N, C-alpha and C positions, 0 to 999 in steps of 0.2 A: 522138692521140685514139684510145683503145681502141675497137675494134669499129666504127670509121669505115669508110665505103665508100671504096675507092680509085677515083679517076677519073684516067685517063691522058690528058694532052694529046697532040695529034697530034705535036707536036715531040718529046715524050718518047719516043713509040713509034718515031719515025724514028731517034732517037739510039740507043735500045736496040738496034734492029736493026743499025745501023751498027757498034756497039761490041760486039756479041755478048753483050748483057745480057738475060737472060730475065725474065719476070714473076716466076718463082720467086726469082731473084736479088734483085729489088727488094723482094719481100716479106720475104726473109731479112734484107736490109740494114735495113729499117724495124723489124723485130722485135728485132734485136740493137743497133740504132743509138742514137746520142745526138745531140741537137741541138748543133752546134758554132758556128753563127752564126744570128742572127735578123734579120729584115728587117720590122720592125713597121709601117713606112710603105708597104710594097708594096700595090698595089691590083690587083684589087678585094678581095683578102684578104691578111692578113699571111702572110709565108712564112718558111721557115727552111731551113737546110742541115743535113742529117743525114749523119753518118758511120756507116756500118754495115759489117758483115763478112759475107762469104759463105764458108761452110766454114771459118771461122776464119782464112783467109789472104788472101782477096781483098777489098780495100777498095773500097767504093763510096761516092760522094757522091750523095745524092738531094736535089734541091731540091723542096720541097713547099709548097703553100699550103693553109692550113686554113680551110675553110668550116664554122665551128662550127655555124651555124644549120641547115645541111643535114646535119651529121654526115658530112662528106666531107673526105678528104685528096686534094688534087689534085697529081698527079705532074707537075712542070713539066719537069724534065730529070734525067738520070742519067749519071754518068761515073765512070771510074776516075781518082782523083787521081794526080798525078805529083810526083816529088821536085824538079822544076824550079820548080813553083809553091808546093808545100806542104812544110813541114818534116816530118822523119820522124815517123810516127804519123798524119799527115794531118789534124791538128786545127787547126793554125795555118798561115796563109799566110807565105811567106818575105817578107822586107822587099824592097822594090823599089829 
């Protein structure tokens, strides 16, 4: 949602601090990112997983919920994907 206000959940801020991910990193990931998974049944708002890049080299996954009525993107959590769980490129999960 272009020009939407970013709202950070407490959990997201905790994880960002633990993982050394800044607000600037999250914004960069969302600006360059693409939605790679959608969770339309999530409540109270549908959510999605965004793969974005910071500085062209650092991959971040950002889970966001879209409150369209309030024009808000709610940051649920942020992490660096790993090759144990994700295939190279970080767009698809590995088979379990």
